[in-house]
C-alpha positions in Angstrom: 0.0 0.0 0.0 1.2 3.5 -0.8 2.6 5.5 2.1 0.1 8.3 2.9 0.8 11.8 2.1 1.0 13.9 5.3 -0.1 17.5 5.0 -0.3 20.0 7.8 -1.9 23.2 6.5 -1.3 25.8 9.2 -4.4 27.6 10.5 -2.6 29.5 13.2 -2.0 29.0 16.8 -4.7 27.7 19.2 -6.4 30.2 21.4 -6.5 30.0 25.2 -10.0 30.1 26.7 -11.5 29.4 30.2 -12.8 25.9 30.8 -15.6 24.5 32.9 -14.9 20.7 32.6 -16.8 17.7 34.0 -15.4 14.4 35.2 -17.5 11.1 34.9 -20.4 13.3 33.9 -20.2 15.4 37.2 -19.4 19.1 37.5 -15.9 20.1 38.5 -15.1 23.3 40.3 -14.1 25.8 37.5 -11.7 27.7 39.8 -9.6 24.6 40.5 -9.8 23.2 37.0 -10.4 26.3 35.0 -8.4 25.6 31.9 -8.4 23.1 29.1 -5.4 21.1 28.0 -2.7 21.9 25.5 -1.9 18.2 25.7 -4.9 17.2 23.6 -4.9 16.7 19.9 -8.4 16.7 18.3 -9.0 14.6 15.2 -12.0 13.9 13.0 -12.5 11.8 9.8 -13.5 13.0 6.4 -13.4 11.9 2.7 -12.2 14.0 -0.3 -14.8 12.6 -2.7 -17.9 13.7 -0.8 -18.9 17.4 -0.9 -20.9 17.1 2.3 -17.7 16.4 4.3 -16.3 19.8 3.2 -19.1 21.7 4.9 -18.9 19.3 7.9 -15.2 20.2 8.1 -15.9 24.0 8.0 -18.2 23.5 11.0 -15.7 21.4 13.0 -12.9 24.0 12.6 -15.2 26.9 13.5 -16.4 25.1 16.6 -12.9 24.3 17.7 -12.2 28.1 17.5 -15.3 29.4 19.3 -15.5 26.6 21.9 -12.2 27.6 23.5 -10.5 24.2 22.8 -6.8 24.2 23.3 -4.1 22.1 21.8 -4.3 21.1 18.1 -6.8 19.9 15.6 -6.3 17.8 12.5 -8.7 16.5 9.8 -8.0 12.9 8.9 -8.8 12.9 5.2 -9.4 9.6 3.3 -8.3 10.2 -0.3 -6.9 8.1 -3.1 -4.0 9.5 -5.1 -6.3 10.0 -8.1 -8.9 11.9 -6.1 -6.3 13.9 -4.4 -5.2 15.4 -7.7 -8.7 16.9 -8.2 -9.5 17.8 -4.6 -9.9 21.5 -3.9 -10.1 21.5 -0.1 -6.7 20.7 1.2 -6.3 24.2 2.7 -9.6 24.0 4.7 -7.5 23.4 7.8 -4.8 21.2 9.3 -5.1 17.9 7.4 -3.5 14.5 7.4 -4.1 12.5 4.2 -4.3 8.8 4.2 -5.4 6.1 1.8 -9.2 5.7 1.4 -10.3 2.4 3.0 -13.9 2.7 1.6 -12.8 -0.3 -0.6 -10.8 -2.0 2.1 -7.6 -3.4 0.6 -7.1 -5.7 3.5 -10.3 -7.8 3.1 -11.9 -6.5 -0.2 -15.0 -5.4 1.5 -16.7 -2.0 0.8 -17.8 0.3 3.5 -17.0 3.9 4.4 -16.9 2.9 8.0 -13.4 1.4 7.6 -12.0 5.0 7.3 -12.6 5.7 11.0 -10.1 3.1 12.4 -7.9 3.3 9.3 -7.5 7.1 9.7 -6.3 6.9 13.3 -4.2 3.9 12.6 -2.2 5.9 10.0 -2.2 9.1 12.0 -0.9 7.4 15.2 1.8 5.7 13.3 2.9 8.3 10.8 2.0 11.8 11.9 4.4 14.0 13.8 2.4 15.3 16.8 3.5 16.0 20.3 0.3 15.8 22.4 -0.1 12.9 24.9 -3.8 12.5 24.3 -6.0 12.3 21.2 -9.7 13.2 21.1 -11.5 11.4 18.3 -14.9 12.8 17.1 -17.1 12.4 14.0 -17.2 15.0 11.2 -20.9 15.7 11.9 -20.2 17.0 15.3 -19.4 20.4 16.7 -17.4 21.3 19.8 -19.3 23.4 22.3 -17.0 23.7 25.3 -13.4 22.8 26.0 -12.3 19.3 27.1 -9.6 18.4 29.6 -8.7 14.7 29.2 -7.0 14.4 32.6 -10.0 16.0 34.4 -12.2 13.4 32.7 -9.9 10.5 33.9 -8.0 9.7 30.7 -4.6 8.1 31.2 -2.5 5.4 29.7 -4.5 2.2 29.7 -7.8 4.1 30.3 -9.9 5.5 27.4 -12.8 8.0 28.1 -15.9 7.4 25.9 -19.6 8.0 25.9 -22.2 5.4 26.9 -24.2 4.2 23.8 -27.4 2.4 24.9 -27.9 0.4 21.7 -24.5 -1.3 21.9 -26.2 -4.3 23.6 -23.9 -6.8 21.9 -21.2 -6.1 24.4 -23.2 -7.8 27.1 -25.6 -10.3 25.5 -23.2 -13.0 24.2 -22.2 -11.4 20.9 -18.8 -10.3 22.3 -18.1 -13.9 23.3 -18.5 -15.0 19.7 -15.5 -12.8 18.7 -13.3 -12.4 21.7 -11.3 -14.8 24.0 -13.0 -15.3 27.3 -10.6 -13.1 29.3 -11.3 -10.1 27.0 -15.1 -10.3 27.0 -15.6 -8.3 30.2 -13.6 -5.4 28.8 -16.0 -5.0 25.8 -18.0 -1.8 26.7 -21.1 -0.1 25.1 -19.3 3.0 24.1 -18.8 5.3 21.1 -19.4 8.7 19.6 -16.2 10.2 21.0 -13.0 8.7 22.5 -10.1 10.2 24.4 -7.0 8.0 24.0 -3.5 8.1 25.4 -1.4 8.1 22.2 0.3 4.8 23.0 -3.1 3.1 23.5 -4.3 4.5 20.2 -1.4 2.8 18.4 -2.4 -0.5 19.8 -6.2 -0.2 19.5 -6.4 1.2 15.9 -5.3 -1.8 13.9 -7.5 -4.1 16.1 -10.4 -1.7 15.6 -9.9 -1.9 11.8 -9.6 -5.7 12.0 -12.7 -6.2 14.1 -14.8 -3.8 12.1 -14.2 -6.1 9.2 -14.8 -9.2 11.2 -18.2 -8.0 12.5 -19.2 -7.0 8.9 -18.0 -10.2 7.3 -18.8 -12.8 9.9 -22.6 -12.4 10.5 -22.9 -16.1 11.3 -21.5 -15.2 14.7 -24.6 -13.3 15.6 -27.2 -14.6 13.1 -28.2 -18.2 13.2 -27.3 -19.0 9.6 -27.8 -22.7 8.9 -27.5 -23.4 12.6 -24.2 -21.5 13.0 -25.3 -20.5 16.5 -28.3 -21.8 18.5 -30.3 -18.5 18.1 -29.9 -15.0 16.8 -28.1 -12.5 19.0 -29.5 -9.0 18.8 -27.0 -6.3 17.8 -29.0 -3.2 18.7 -29.7 -2.4 15.1 -33.5 -2.8 14.8 -33.5 -2.1 11.0 -30.9 -4.7 10.0 -32.0 -7.5 7.7 -31.4 -11.2 8.6 -27.9 -12.2 7.7 -26.7 -8.7 7.1 -24.1 -6.7 9.1 -25.5 -4.0 11.4 -24.8 -0.3 10.5 -23.0 -0.1 13.9 -20.4 -2.7 12.9 -17.6 -0.1 13.1 -18.7 0.7 16.7 -18.5 -3.0 17.6 -15.2 -3.1 15.9 -14.0 -0.5 18.3 -15.5 -2.2 21.4 -14.0 -5.6 20.6 -10.7 -4.2 19.4 -10.2 -2.1 22.5 -11.2 -5.1 24.7 -8.5 -7.2 23.0 -6.0 -4.4 23.4 -6.6 -4.6 27.2 -7.7 -1.0 27.9 -10.3 -0.1 30.4 -12.9 2.7 30.0 -14.3 5.6 31.9 -17.9 5.8 30.5 -19.4 9.3 30.4 -23.1 10.3 29.9 -23.7 13.7 28.6 -20.4 14.8 27.1 -22.0 14.2 23.7 -25.7 14.9 22.9 -28.0 15.2 19.9 -29.2 18.8 20.0 -32.8 17.7 20.5 -31.8 15.7 23.6 -30.2 18.6 25.5 -32.1 19.3 28.7 -29.5 20.6 31.1 -30.1 24.3 31.7 -26.5 24.7 32.9 -23.4 24.4 30.7 -24.7 21.4 28.8 -22.8 18.9 26.6 -19.3 19.6 25.3 -20.0 18.0 21.9 -23.1 18.3 19.8 -23.8 15.5 17.3 -26.2 16.6 14.5 -26.6 13.1 13.2 -30.4 13.3 13.4 -32.8 16.1 12.4 -34.3 18.7 14.7 -37.1 21.2 14.7 -37.3 24.6 16.4 -40.8 26.0 17.2 -42.4 23.7 14.6 -41.5 26.3 11.9 -37.9 25.3 11.3 -36.7 21.8 10.5 -33.0 21.0 9.9 -31.6 17.6 8.7 -28.0 17.2 7.4 -29.2 14.6 4.8 -31.2 17.3 3.1 -28.0 19.2 2.2 -26.0 16.6 0.4 -25.9 18.8 -2.7 -24.4 21.8 -0.8 -21.0 22.5 -2.3 -19.0 25.2 -0.7 -16.6 25.3 -3.6 -19.4 26.4 -6.0 -19.0 29.8 -4.3 -22.6 30.6 -4.6 -22.7 32.0 -1.0 -25.2 29.5 0.4 -26.1 29.4 4.1 -28.6 27.6 6.2 -31.6 29.7 7.0 -31.1 31.7 10.2 -32.8 29.8 13.1 -35.8 31.3 14.9 -35.2 32.5 18.4 -37.0 29.5 20.0 -38.3 29.8 23.5 -35.1 29.6 25.5 -35.2 25.8 26.0 -31.7 24.3 26.3 -32.4 22.0 23.3 -33.4 25.1 21.2 -30.1 26.8 22.1 -28.2 23.7 21.2 -29.9 23.5 17.8 -29.3 27.2 17.2 -25.6 26.7 18.1 -25.2 24.0 15.5 -26.8 26.1 12.7 -25.0 29.3 13.6 -21.6 27.6 14.0 -21.9 26.0 10.6 -23.0 29.4 9.0 -20.1 31.1 10.6 -17.7 28.5 9.2 -19.2 29.0 5.8 -18.9 32.8 6.0 -15.1 32.5 6.7 -14.8 30.1 3.8 -16.6 32.4 1.4 -14.6 35.4 2.4 -11.2 33.6 2.0 -9.6 34.6 -1.3 -8.0 31.1 -1.4 -11.5 29.6 -1.9 -13.8 32.0 -3.7 -12.6 34.6 -6.2 -12.8 38.2 -5.1 -15.5 38.9 -7.8 -17.7 35.9 -6.9 -21.1 36.2 -5.3 -19.8 34.4 -2.2 -16.8 36.7 -1.7 -19.1 39.7 -1.2 -21.9 38.0 0.6 -23.1 39.2 4.0 -22.9 36.7 6.8 -26.4 35.7 7.9 -27.9 36.8 11.2 -27.9 34.4 14.1 -31.6 34.7 14.6 -34.2 34.8 11.9 -35.7 38.3 11.5 -39.2 38.8 12.8 -42.0 38.3 10.4 -44.8 40.8 10.2 -48.2 39.4 11.5 -50.1 37.7 8.8 -53.7 38.9 8.3 -56.3 36.3 9.0 -57.2 34.3 5.9 -54.2 35.6 3.9 -52.0 33.1 2.0 -48.4 32.4 3.0 -47.3 33.9 -0.3 -49.2 37.1 0.3 -47.7 37.4 3.8 -44.3 36.4 2.5 -44.2 33.7 5.1 -43.1 30.0 4.8 -45.9 27.5 5.4 -43.7 24.4 5.8 -40.9 23.7 8.3 -38.9 22.0 5.5 -38.7 25.2 3.4 -35.1 26.0 4.3 -34.0 22.5 3.4 -35.8 22.5 0.1 -34.3 25.9 -0.8 -30.8 24.6 -0.2 -31.7 21.6 -2.3 -32.2 24.0 -5.2 -36.0 23.4 -5.2 -36.6 27.2 -5.5 -35.2 26.9 -9.0 -36.4 23.4 -9.9 -39.9 23.6 -8.5 -40.8 27.3 -8.6 -44.5 27.0 -8.7 -44.8 25.1 -5.4 -41.9 26.9 -3.7 -43.0 30.4 -4.5 -46.3 29.7 -2.9 -45.2 27.6 0.1 -41.8 29.0 0.8 -41.4 32.6 -0.4 -39.3 33.5 2.6 -36.8 30.7 2.1 -36.6 31.3 -1.6 -35.7 35.0 -1.1 -39.0 36.4 -2.4 -39.3 38.5 0.7 -37.4 41.7 1.5 -36.7 40.6 5.1 -34.2 37.7 4.6 -33.0 35.2 2.1 -32.2 31.5 2.3 -29.6 31.9 -0.5 -27.4 34.8 0.5 -26.0 36.4 -2.6 -23.8 39.4 -3.3 -26.6 41.8 -2.5 -26.6 40.5 1.1 -29.7 40.4 3.4 
């Protein structure tokens, strides 16, 4: 296999911010533990042949900046040599390029999930970084507050991870089908983020990759296929078809690989949350995962899968619709943080001459407001179009999916605000601004 190209595009030095950490999910005194750690290197996975990962990336970098995280951050970019020649986004931020394992050369299986363990395997072996600890997150996450690995209990031999309730295969007999008896008790229902000691990561990563493949390619160990086992063993994936690998195979790959590597876990609850699940009125989670959709005030729906066509490098100056103010609930504030952090990242991208030409619409675009402008009251009985008000919570998603142009008749009537037919605001921010 070709040795990966290592690229570190310098963004600038990390900023120092105050920290309010938690340990084991409990609050720690801010005065005694008021600062994050420079000894933590944050990494996340991405692919160079998927436009969506570029805007994910802009959000991660922006959240790293505004959250007050210290230390360093690096994108782990899966990219073939051929795709790398065409890829425009190497200068989005600090980047480590490694071979794309979507078509796994080790077992000839095809799944994008292999890139998670493969990315940290190459990074831990080949990258020149100095930090003792590594924070691993997904690309569809944003950082909200700083993280101190030592305050959370991370140390050599101990990984800090989040409890994942659907990882039932770690305790119902599935682990015993893959692991030697002495390793089974160490298989834990964890995922979403991990904080590793760098030496542990080197040992875990290749086993993570191996067991990701084994869980995917050896379904007879949890499905009773021709009597392979006495009965089916539930994996926690309620949608998986008989005989097929669960979508969480990579997560089991980690759980089983880490168990075989001999590490223990500190399991947190609440470090990561979906925005719609945030309930704490205090400081709340440190990481927000926008893997599922959310709705604010029934008038604004946001789903990452609706924006698969969004291409930052088209330099059209596209943003997500500014979120409504909500009613002050913690979950609404978390949802607003996700949208506004992504929009801020987009704005920095568009205003960079390295990405969008000075004469392009994006280069002159005004950054969107953080709260949707108030709408004038709609007279009773008037249509949405007459009031210039969206009648569907999906309007902003449809607008960014180019439906204002492709389906003008419907969109002008149902979504005039999102399609920029109103003077107050626009879903597609162009050179004329708001």
